[in-house]
LOMAR-870716 format. One record per atom (N, C-alpha, C, O, CB): atom name; x negated, y negated, z; residue number from 1. Coordinates in steps of 0.1 Angstrom, whole numbers, plus 5000, padded with zeros to 4 digits. Glycine has a CB too. Example, Ala and Ser with C-alpha at 12.3 -4.5 7.8 and 13.67 -1.06 7.14 Angstrom:
2
ATOM / N / 4868 / 5057 / 5078 / 1;
ATOM / CA / 4877 / 5045 / 5078 / 1;
ATOM / C / 4868 / 5033 / 5078 / 1;
ATOM / O / 4858 / 5033 / 5085 / 1;
ATOM / CB / 4887 / 5045 / 5090 / 1;
ATOM / N / 4872 / 5022 / 5071 / 2;
ATOM / CA / 4863 / 5011 / 5071 / 2;
ATOM / C / 4871 / 5000 / 5079 / 2;
ATOM / O / 4866 / 4989 / 5080 / 2;
ATOM / CB / 4859 / 5006 / 5057 / 2;
% end
This chain:
83
ATOM / N / 4990 / 5012 / 4999 / 1;
ATOM / CA / 4999 / 5002 / 5002 / 1;
ATOM / C / 4992 / 4983 / 4999 / 1;
ATOM / O / 4995 / 4972 / 4994 / 1;
ATOM / CB / 5005 / 5005 / 5020 / 1;
ATOM / N / 4981 / 4989 / 5007 / 2;
ATOM / CA / 4973 / 4978 / 5007 / 2;
ATOM / C / 4965 / 4972 / 4992 / 2;
ATOM / O / 4960 / 4961 / 4990 / 2;
ATOM / CB / 4963 / 4980 / 5018 / 2;
ATOM / N / 4964 / 4983 / 4982 / 3;
ATOM / CA / 4960 / 4979 / 4968 / 3;
ATOM / C / 4971 / 4972 / 4967 / 3;
ATOM / O / 4969 / 4960 / 4968 / 3;
ATOM / CB / 4959 / 4991 / 4956 / 3;
ATOM / N / 4981 / 4977 / 4966 / 4;
ATOM / CA / 4992 / 4970 / 4962 / 4;
ATOM / C / 4993 / 4951 / 4961 / 4;
ATOM / O / 4995 / 4941 / 4953 / 4;
ATOM / CB / 5001 / 4976 / 4972 / 4;
ATOM / N / 4991 / 4956 / 4973 / 5;
ATOM / CA / 4993 / 4942 / 4980 / 5;
ATOM / C / 4979 / 4927 / 4974 / 5;
ATOM / O / 4980 / 4916 / 4969 / 5;
ATOM / CB / 4991 / 4946 / 4999 / 5;
ATOM / N / 4968 / 4934 / 4978 / 6;
ATOM / CA / 4958 / 4931 / 4969 / 6;
ATOM / C / 4960 / 4928 / 4954 / 6;
ATOM / O / 4958 / 4916 / 4951 / 6;
ATOM / CB / 4950 / 4941 / 4969 / 6;
ATOM / N / 4963 / 4934 / 4947 / 7;
ATOM / CA / 4967 / 4932 / 4929 / 7;
ATOM / C / 4978 / 4923 / 4929 / 7;
ATOM / O / 4978 / 4917 / 4918 / 7;
ATOM / CB / 4972 / 4947 / 4919 / 7;
ATOM / N / 4989 / 4920 / 4937 / 8;
ATOM / CA / 4996 / 4911 / 4937 / 8;
ATOM / C / 4989 / 4896 / 4937 / 8;
ATOM / O / 4991 / 4887 / 4930 / 8;
ATOM / CB / 5005 / 4913 / 4947 / 8;
ATOM / N / 4980 / 4898 / 4947 / 9;
ATOM / CA / 4974 / 4885 / 4951 / 9;
ATOM / C / 4965 / 4880 / 4941 / 9;
ATOM / O / 4964 / 4869 / 4936 / 9;
ATOM / CB / 4967 / 4887 / 4963 / 9;
ATOM / N / 4956 / 4892 / 4937 / 10;
ATOM / CA / 4949 / 4886 / 4925 / 10;
ATOM / C / 4949 / 4880 / 4914 / 10;
ATOM / O / 4941 / 4874 / 4908 / 10;
ATOM / CB / 4946 / 4889 / 4921 / 10;
ATOM / N / 4968 / 4886 / 4911 / 11;
ATOM / CA / 4973 / 4886 / 4898 / 11;
ATOM / C / 4984 / 4868 / 4903 / 11;
ATOM / O / 4984 / 4857 / 4897 / 11;
ATOM / CB / 4983 / 4905 / 4892 / 11;
ATOM / N / 4988 / 4869 / 4909 / 12;
ATOM / CA / 4991 / 4854 / 4920 / 12;
ATOM / C / 4987 / 4845 / 4916 / 12;
ATOM / O / 4992 / 4836 / 4909 / 12;
ATOM / CB / 4987 / 4852 / 4936 / 12;
ATOM / N / 4972 / 4845 / 4921 / 13;
ATOM / CA / 4960 / 4837 / 4918 / 13;
ATOM / C / 4955 / 4834 / 4909 / 13;
ATOM / O / 4948 / 4823 / 4908 / 13;
ATOM / CB / 4953 / 4839 / 4920 / 13;
ATOM / N / 4956 / 4845 / 4897 / 14;
ATOM / CA / 4952 / 4839 / 4882 / 14;
ATOM / C / 4965 / 4831 / 4874 / 14;
ATOM / O / 4966 / 4823 / 4865 / 14;
ATOM / CB / 4946 / 4854 / 4872 / 14;
ATOM / N / 4970 / 4834 / 4878 / 15;
ATOM / CA / 4986 / 4829 / 4871 / 15;
ATOM / C / 4984 / 4816 / 4882 / 15;
ATOM / O / 4980 / 4805 / 4876 / 15;
ATOM / CB / 5006 / 4841 / 4874 / 15;
ATOM / N / 4985 / 4816 / 4894 / 16;
ATOM / CA / 4980 / 4799 / 4901 / 16;
ATOM / C / 4972 / 4789 / 4892 / 16;
ATOM / O / 4975 / 4777 / 4889 / 16;
ATOM / CB / 4969 / 4800 / 4914 / 16;
ATOM / N / 4960 / 4798 / 4888 / 17;
ATOM / CA / 4949 / 4790 / 4883 / 17;
ATOM / C / 4953 / 4780 / 4871 / 17;
ATOM / O / 4953 / 4768 / 4868 / 17;
ATOM / CB / 4938 / 4799 / 4879 / 17;
ATOM / N / 4955 / 4795 / 4863 / 18;
ATOM / CA / 4956 / 4791 / 4846 / 18;
ATOM / C / 4969 / 4781 / 4846 / 18;
ATOM / O / 4971 / 4774 / 4837 / 18;
ATOM / CB / 4959 / 4806 / 4834 / 18;
ATOM / N / 4980 / 4782 / 4857 / 19;
ATOM / CA / 4990 / 4770 / 4856 / 19;
ATOM / C / 4979 / 4756 / 4861 / 19;
ATOM / O / 4977 / 4746 / 4854 / 19;
ATOM / CB / 5005 / 4771 / 4869 / 19;
ATOM / N / 4973 / 4760 / 4872 / 20;
ATOM / CA / 4967 / 4746 / 4874 / 20;
ATOM / C / 4958 / 4739 / 4864 / 20;
ATOM / O / 4955 / 4727 / 4866 / 20;
ATOM / CB / 4961 / 4747 / 4884 / 20;
ATOM / N / 4953 / 4747 / 4855 / 21;
ATOM / CA / 4943 / 4740 / 4844 / 21;
ATOM / C / 4953 / 4732 / 4836 / 21;
ATOM / O / 4950 / 4720 / 4832 / 21;
ATOM / CB / 4935 / 4751 / 4834 / 21;
ATOM / N / 4965 / 4738 / 4835 / 22;
ATOM / CA / 4975 / 4729 / 4827 / 22;
ATOM / C / 4982 / 4721 / 4835 / 22;
ATOM / O / 4993 / 4718 / 4830 / 22;
ATOM / CB / 4985 / 4736 / 4818 / 22;
ATOM / N / 4979 / 4714 / 4849 / 23;
ATOM / CA / 4985 / 4707 / 4852 / 23;
ATOM / C / 4999 / 4708 / 4856 / 23;
ATOM / O / 5006 / 4698 / 4860 / 23;
ATOM / CB / 4983 / 4701 / 4846 / 23;
ATOM / N / 5003 / 4721 / 4856 / 24;
ATOM / CA / 5018 / 4725 / 4859 / 24;
ATOM / C / 5019 / 4729 / 4873 / 24;
ATOM / O / 5008 / 4732 / 4880 / 24;
ATOM / CB / 5023 / 4737 / 4849 / 24;
ATOM / N / 5029 / 4730 / 4878 / 25;
ATOM / CA / 5040 / 4726 / 4892 / 25;
ATOM / C / 5044 / 4740 / 4892 / 25;
ATOM / O / 5045 / 4747 / 4882 / 25;
ATOM / CB / 5056 / 4713 / 4889 / 25;
ATOM / N / 5046 / 4744 / 4904 / 26;
ATOM / CA / 5054 / 4758 / 4905 / 26;
ATOM / C / 5068 / 4757 / 4901 / 26;
ATOM / O / 5073 / 4766 / 4895 / 26;
ATOM / CB / 5055 / 4762 / 4921 / 26;
ATOM / N / 5074 / 4743 / 4904 / 27;
ATOM / CA / 5088 / 4744 / 4897 / 27;
ATOM / C / 5087 / 4746 / 4881 / 27;
ATOM / O / 5094 / 4754 / 4875 / 27;
ATOM / CB / 5096 / 4731 / 4900 / 27;
ATOM / N / 5075 / 4736 / 4873 / 28;
ATOM / CA / 5078 / 4743 / 4857 / 28;
ATOM / C / 5071 / 4753 / 4859 / 28;
ATOM / O / 5065 / 4752 / 4849 / 28;
ATOM / CB / 5074 / 4735 / 4842 / 28;
ATOM / N / 5067 / 4762 / 4864 / 29;
ATOM / CA / 5069 / 4778 / 4859 / 29;
ATOM / C / 5077 / 4783 / 4864 / 29;
ATOM / O / 5082 / 4793 / 4858 / 29;
ATOM / CB / 5059 / 4788 / 4861 / 29;
ATOM / N / 5083 / 4779 / 4875 / 30;
ATOM / CA / 5099 / 4785 / 4873 / 30;
ATOM / C / 5108 / 4783 / 4867 / 30;
ATOM / O / 5118 / 4791 / 4866 / 30;
ATOM / CB / 5105 / 4786 / 4882 / 30;
ATOM / N / 5108 / 4772 / 4861 / 31;
ATOM / CA / 5122 / 4765 / 4851 / 31;
ATOM / C / 5116 / 4778 / 4836 / 31;
ATOM / O / 5123 / 4783 / 4828 / 31;
ATOM / CB / 5121 / 4738 / 4846 / 31;
ATOM / N / 5103 / 4781 / 4836 / 32;
ATOM / CA / 5100 / 4790 / 4822 / 32;
ATOM / C / 5101 / 4802 / 4823 / 32;
ATOM / O / 5101 / 4809 / 4813 / 32;
ATOM / CB / 5087 / 4790 / 4816 / 32;
ATOM / N / 5103 / 4809 / 4839 / 33;
ATOM / CA / 5106 / 4818 / 4842 / 33;
ATOM / C / 5121 / 4822 / 4844 / 33;
ATOM / O / 5126 / 4834 / 4844 / 33;
ATOM / CB / 5100 / 4818 / 4849 / 33;
ATOM / N / 5125 / 4814 / 4846 / 34;
ATOM / CA / 5142 / 4809 / 4849 / 34;
ATOM / C / 5145 / 4817 / 4864 / 34;
ATOM / O / 5154 / 4826 / 4866 / 34;
ATOM / CB / 5155 / 4816 / 4835 / 34;
ATOM / N / 5134 / 4811 / 4875 / 35;
ATOM / CA / 5130 / 4820 / 4892 / 35;
ATOM / C / 5135 / 4805 / 4897 / 35;
ATOM / O / 5137 / 4797 / 4888 / 35;
ATOM / CB / 5108 / 4828 / 4899 / 35;
ATOM / N / 5136 / 4803 / 4912 / 36;
ATOM / CA / 5133 / 4791 / 4922 / 36;
ATOM / C / 5117 / 4789 / 4922 / 36;
ATOM / O / 5109 / 4798 / 4921 / 36;
ATOM / CB / 5140 / 4794 / 4938 / 36;
ATOM / N / 5115 / 4775 / 4925 / 37;
ATOM / CA / 5100 / 4772 / 4932 / 37;
ATOM / C / 5099 / 4785 / 4940 / 37;
ATOM / O / 5092 / 4794 / 4936 / 37;
ATOM / CB / 5099 / 4756 / 4944 / 37;
ATOM / N / 5108 / 4785 / 4950 / 38;
ATOM / CA / 5103 / 4793 / 4963 / 38;
ATOM / C / 5102 / 4809 / 4956 / 38;
ATOM / O / 5096 / 4818 / 4962 / 38;
ATOM / CB / 5117 / 4792 / 4977 / 38;
ATOM / N / 5107 / 4810 / 4947 / 39;
ATOM / CA / 5102 / 4826 / 4940 / 39;
ATOM / C / 5086 / 4826 / 4933 / 39;
ATOM / O / 5078 / 4835 / 4932 / 39;
ATOM / CB / 5115 / 4832 / 4925 / 39;
ATOM / N / 5086 / 4814 / 4930 / 40;
ATOM / CA / 5069 / 4812 / 4921 / 40;
ATOM / C / 5060 / 4813 / 4935 / 40;
ATOM / O / 5051 / 4820 / 4937 / 40;
ATOM / CB / 5066 / 4793 / 4909 / 40;
ATOM / N / 5064 / 4804 / 4942 / 41;
ATOM / CA / 5055 / 4804 / 4952 / 41;
ATOM / C / 5052 / 4819 / 4963 / 41;
ATOM / O / 5042 / 4823 / 4969 / 41;
ATOM / CB / 5061 / 4792 / 4960 / 41;
ATOM / N / 5063 / 4825 / 4961 / 42;
ATOM / CA / 5059 / 4840 / 4967 / 42;
ATOM / C / 5052 / 4846 / 4958 / 42;
ATOM / O / 5045 / 4855 / 4963 / 42;
ATOM / CB / 5071 / 4850 / 4969 / 42;
ATOM / N / 5051 / 4843 / 4944 / 43;
ATOM / CA / 5047 / 4853 / 4935 / 43;
ATOM / C / 5031 / 4851 / 4935 / 43;
ATOM / O / 5022 / 4860 / 4934 / 43;
ATOM / CB / 5055 / 4852 / 4918 / 43;
ATOM / N / 5031 / 4834 / 4936 / 44;
ATOM / CA / 5012 / 4830 / 4939 / 44;
ATOM / C / 5007 / 4836 / 4949 / 44;
ATOM / O / 4996 / 4842 / 4950 / 44;
ATOM / CB / 5007 / 4813 / 4943 / 44;
ATOM / N / 5016 / 4836 / 4956 / 45;
ATOM / CA / 5009 / 4839 / 4974 / 45;
ATOM / C / 5008 / 4855 / 4973 / 45;
ATOM / O / 5000 / 4862 / 4980 / 45;
ATOM / CB / 5023 / 4834 / 4991 / 45;
ATOM / N / 5017 / 4863 / 4961 / 46;
ATOM / CA / 5011 / 4879 / 4961 / 46;
ATOM / C / 5022 / 4889 / 4970 / 46;
ATOM / O / 5022 / 4901 / 4972 / 46;
ATOM / CB / 4993 / 4880 / 4969 / 46;
ATOM / N / 5031 / 4877 / 4976 / 47;
ATOM / CA / 5044 / 4882 / 4984 / 47;
ATOM / C / 5055 / 4891 / 4976 / 47;
ATOM / O / 5060 / 4901 / 4981 / 47;
ATOM / CB / 5053 / 4869 / 4991 / 47;
ATOM / N / 5058 / 4886 / 4965 / 48;
ATOM / CA / 5062 / 4891 / 4958 / 48;
ATOM / C / 5058 / 4895 / 4940 / 48;
ATOM / O / 5052 / 4887 / 4933 / 48;
ATOM / CB / 5071 / 4887 / 4961 / 48;
ATOM / N / 5060 / 4904 / 4938 / 49;
ATOM / CA / 5054 / 4909 / 4924 / 49;
ATOM / C / 5058 / 4898 / 4910 / 49;
ATOM / O / 5070 / 4895 / 4908 / 49;
ATOM / CB / 5062 / 4925 / 4921 / 49;
ATOM / N / 5050 / 4895 / 4904 / 50;
ATOM / CA / 5054 / 4891 / 4891 / 50;
ATOM / C / 5057 / 4904 / 4881 / 50;
ATOM / O / 5049 / 4912 / 4881 / 50;
ATOM / CB / 5044 / 4881 / 4885 / 50;
ATOM / N / 5068 / 4905 / 4873 / 51;
ATOM / CA / 5071 / 4916 / 4861 / 51;
ATOM / C / 5065 / 4915 / 4852 / 51;
ATOM / O / 5059 / 4904 / 4849 / 51;
ATOM / CB / 5083 / 4917 / 4855 / 51;
ATOM / N / 5064 / 4927 / 4843 / 52;
ATOM / CA / 5057 / 4928 / 4834 / 52;
ATOM / C / 5062 / 4919 / 4824 / 52;
ATOM / O / 5052 / 4912 / 4819 / 52;
ATOM / CB / 5056 / 4939 / 4831 / 52;
ATOM / N / 5072 / 4916 / 4819 / 53;
ATOM / CA / 5080 / 4903 / 4811 / 53;
ATOM / C / 5072 / 4891 / 4820 / 53;
ATOM / O / 5061 / 4890 / 4814 / 53;
ATOM / CB / 5101 / 4903 / 4815 / 53;
ATOM / N / 5073 / 4887 / 4827 / 54;
ATOM / CA / 5071 / 4874 / 4832 / 54;
ATOM / C / 5057 / 4872 / 4830 / 54;
ATOM / O / 5054 / 4860 / 4828 / 54;
ATOM / CB / 5075 / 4873 / 4845 / 54;
ATOM / N / 5043 / 4884 / 4832 / 55;
ATOM / CA / 5032 / 4884 / 4825 / 55;
ATOM / C / 5031 / 4876 / 4812 / 55;
ATOM / O / 5026 / 4865 / 4810 / 55;
ATOM / CB / 5030 / 4895 / 4825 / 55;
ATOM / N / 5037 / 4887 / 4803 / 56;
ATOM / CA / 5034 / 4885 / 4793 / 56;
ATOM / C / 5042 / 4872 / 4787 / 56;
ATOM / O / 5039 / 4868 / 4776 / 56;
ATOM / CB / 5036 / 4896 / 4788 / 56;
ATOM / N / 5051 / 4865 / 4795 / 57;
ATOM / CA / 5058 / 4851 / 4788 / 57;
ATOM / C / 5047 / 4839 / 4791 / 57;
ATOM / O / 5045 / 4829 / 4784 / 57;
ATOM / CB / 5076 / 4847 / 4798 / 57;
ATOM / N / 5039 / 4843 / 4805 / 58;
ATOM / CA / 5032 / 4831 / 4809 / 58;
ATOM / C / 5021 / 4832 / 4801 / 58;
ATOM / O / 5016 / 4820 / 4799 / 58;
ATOM / CB / 5029 / 4830 / 4823 / 58;
ATOM / N / 5013 / 4844 / 4795 / 59;
ATOM / CA / 5004 / 4845 / 4789 / 59;
ATOM / C / 5005 / 4840 / 4775 / 59;
ATOM / O / 4995 / 4834 / 4770 / 59;
ATOM / CB / 5002 / 4855 / 4791 / 59;
ATOM / N / 5018 / 4844 / 4767 / 60;
ATOM / CA / 5022 / 4837 / 4759 / 60;
ATOM / C / 5022 / 4820 / 4762 / 60;
ATOM / O / 5021 / 4815 / 4750 / 60;
ATOM / CB / 5033 / 4844 / 4756 / 60;
ATOM / N / 5024 / 4811 / 4770 / 61;
ATOM / CA / 5028 / 4801 / 4769 / 61;
ATOM / C / 5010 / 4796 / 4774 / 61;
ATOM / O / 5005 / 4788 / 4767 / 61;
ATOM / CB / 5043 / 4797 / 4779 / 61;
ATOM / N / 5005 / 4801 / 4783 / 62;
ATOM / CA / 4992 / 4795 / 4783 / 62;
ATOM / C / 4982 / 4802 / 4770 / 62;
ATOM / O / 4970 / 4803 / 4772 / 62;
ATOM / CB / 4985 / 4798 / 4798 / 62;
ATOM / N / 4986 / 4805 / 4761 / 63;
ATOM / CA / 4979 / 4812 / 4752 / 63;
ATOM / C / 4966 / 4817 / 4756 / 63;
ATOM / O / 4956 / 4812 / 4752 / 63;
ATOM / CB / 4979 / 4805 / 4743 / 63;
ATOM / N / 4967 / 4830 / 4766 / 64;
ATOM / CA / 4958 / 4836 / 4771 / 64;
ATOM / C / 4959 / 4852 / 4772 / 64;
ATOM / O / 4967 / 4855 / 4763 / 64;
ATOM / CB / 4956 / 4831 / 4784 / 64;
ATOM / N / 4956 / 4861 / 4776 / 65;
ATOM / CA / 4955 / 4875 / 4772 / 65;
ATOM / C / 4962 / 4880 / 4787 / 65;
ATOM / O / 4956 / 4877 / 4798 / 65;
ATOM / CB / 4938 / 4882 / 4767 / 65;
ATOM / N / 4971 / 4886 / 4788 / 66;
ATOM / CA / 4974 / 4890 / 4801 / 66;
ATOM / C / 4963 / 4894 / 4813 / 66;
ATOM / O / 4961 / 4892 / 4825 / 66;
ATOM / CB / 4981 / 4900 / 4798 / 66;
ATOM / N / 4956 / 4902 / 4802 / 67;
ATOM / CA / 4945 / 4903 / 4815 / 67;
ATOM / C / 4938 / 4898 / 4820 / 67;
ATOM / O / 4930 / 4904 / 4827 / 67;
ATOM / CB / 4939 / 4907 / 4817 / 67;
ATOM / N / 4939 / 4882 / 4818 / 68;
ATOM / CA / 4933 / 4873 / 4824 / 68;
ATOM / C / 4938 / 4869 / 4840 / 68;
ATOM / O / 4934 / 4860 / 4849 / 68;
ATOM / CB / 4933 / 4864 / 4814 / 68;
ATOM / N / 4945 / 4877 / 4839 / 69;
ATOM / CA / 4960 / 4873 / 4852 / 69;
ATOM / C / 4950 / 4884 / 4865 / 69;
ATOM / O / 4947 / 4880 / 4876 / 69;
ATOM / CB / 4985 / 4884 / 4846 / 69;
ATOM / N / 4947 / 4894 / 4860 / 70;
ATOM / CA / 4937 / 4904 / 4865 / 70;
ATOM / C / 4923 / 4903 / 4867 / 70;
ATOM / O / 4916 / 4911 / 4873 / 70;
ATOM / CB / 4938 / 4913 / 4856 / 70;
ATOM / N / 4919 / 4893 / 4863 / 71;
ATOM / CA / 4905 / 4889 / 4870 / 71;
ATOM / C / 4903 / 4879 / 4881 / 71;
ATOM / O / 4910 / 4869 / 4883 / 71;
ATOM / CB / 4896 / 4884 / 4860 / 71;
ATOM / N / 4895 / 4883 / 4887 / 72;
ATOM / CA / 4887 / 4875 / 4898 / 72;
ATOM / C / 4886 / 4860 / 4896 / 72;
ATOM / O / 4880 / 4854 / 4888 / 72;
ATOM / CB / 4873 / 4879 / 4899 / 72;
ATOM / N / 4896 / 4855 / 4907 / 73;
ATOM / CA / 4895 / 4837 / 4903 / 73;
ATOM / C / 4885 / 4828 / 4914 / 73;
ATOM / O / 4886 / 4831 / 4926 / 73;
ATOM / CB / 4914 / 4828 / 4904 / 73;
ATOM / N / 4875 / 4819 / 4910 / 74;
ATOM / CA / 4865 / 4817 / 4921 / 74;
ATOM / C / 4876 / 4806 / 4931 / 74;
ATOM / O / 4885 / 4798 / 4928 / 74;
ATOM / CB / 4848 / 4810 / 4913 / 74;
ATOM / N / 4870 / 4809 / 4941 / 75;
ATOM / CA / 4879 / 4800 / 4955 / 75;
ATOM / C / 4870 / 4788 / 4953 / 75;
ATOM / O / 4858 / 4787 / 4953 / 75;
ATOM / CB / 4878 / 4808 / 4975 / 75;
ATOM / N / 4879 / 4778 / 4952 / 76;
ATOM / CA / 4867 / 4765 / 4954 / 76;
ATOM / C / 4864 / 4759 / 4965 / 76;
ATOM / O / 4855 / 4751 / 4965 / 76;
ATOM / CB / 4869 / 4754 / 4947 / 76;
ATOM / N / 4871 / 4764 / 4975 / 77;
ATOM / CA / 4867 / 4760 / 4991 / 77;
ATOM / C / 4857 / 4767 / 4993 / 77;
ATOM / O / 4847 / 4761 / 4996 / 77;
ATOM / CB / 4876 / 4763 / 5003 / 77;
ATOM / N / 4855 / 4780 / 4992 / 78;
ATOM / CA / 4843 / 4786 / 4996 / 78;
ATOM / C / 4828 / 4792 / 4985 / 78;
ATOM / O / 4817 / 4797 / 4988 / 78;
ATOM / CB / 4850 / 4797 / 5003 / 78;
ATOM / N / 4838 / 4786 / 4968 / 79;
ATOM / CA / 4826 / 4791 / 4963 / 79;
ATOM / C / 4830 / 4807 / 4957 / 79;
ATOM / O / 4829 / 4810 / 4945 / 79;
ATOM / CB / 4813 / 4790 / 4975 / 79;
ATOM / N / 4835 / 4816 / 4967 / 80;
ATOM / CA / 4836 / 4831 / 4964 / 80;
ATOM / C / 4848 / 4832 / 4953 / 80;
ATOM / O / 4853 / 4824 / 4945 / 80;
ATOM / CB / 4839 / 4840 / 4977 / 80;
ATOM / N / 4851 / 4845 / 4957 / 81;
ATOM / CA / 4862 / 4847 / 4945 / 81;
ATOM / C / 4873 / 4850 / 4956 / 81;
ATOM / O / 4871 / 4852 / 4968 / 81;
ATOM / CB / 4858 / 4862 / 4930 / 81;
ATOM / N / 4888 / 4850 / 4947 / 82;
ATOM / CA / 4897 / 4850 / 4951 / 82;
ATOM / C / 4906 / 4864 / 4949 / 82;
ATOM / O / 4907 / 4865 / 4937 / 82;
ATOM / CB / 4902 / 4840 / 4948 / 82;
ATOM / N / 4910 / 4872 / 4955 / 83;
ATOM / CA / 4915 / 4885 / 4952 / 83;
ATOM / C / 4905 / 4897 / 4949 / 83;
ATOM / O / 4909 / 4909 / 4946 / 83;
ATOM / CB / 4924 / 4884 / 4942 / 83;
% end
């Protein structure tokens, strides 16, 4: 179960990083996916899973491969990686 939570966190961090690079807010992502801002917050934090369809939609929107969301994201605060 711990592995599932870690994967959710890594994906959430990846999506959050790509959204931030584009200046998008949680509300913007939620509107694109048809979910609430709080649902996006839960997905970014890894408390809720992204569906495969949501990841494909976001990858198309951001013009990145879906695999990008599974890559470690550098943590700006510590210089380390998140996820």
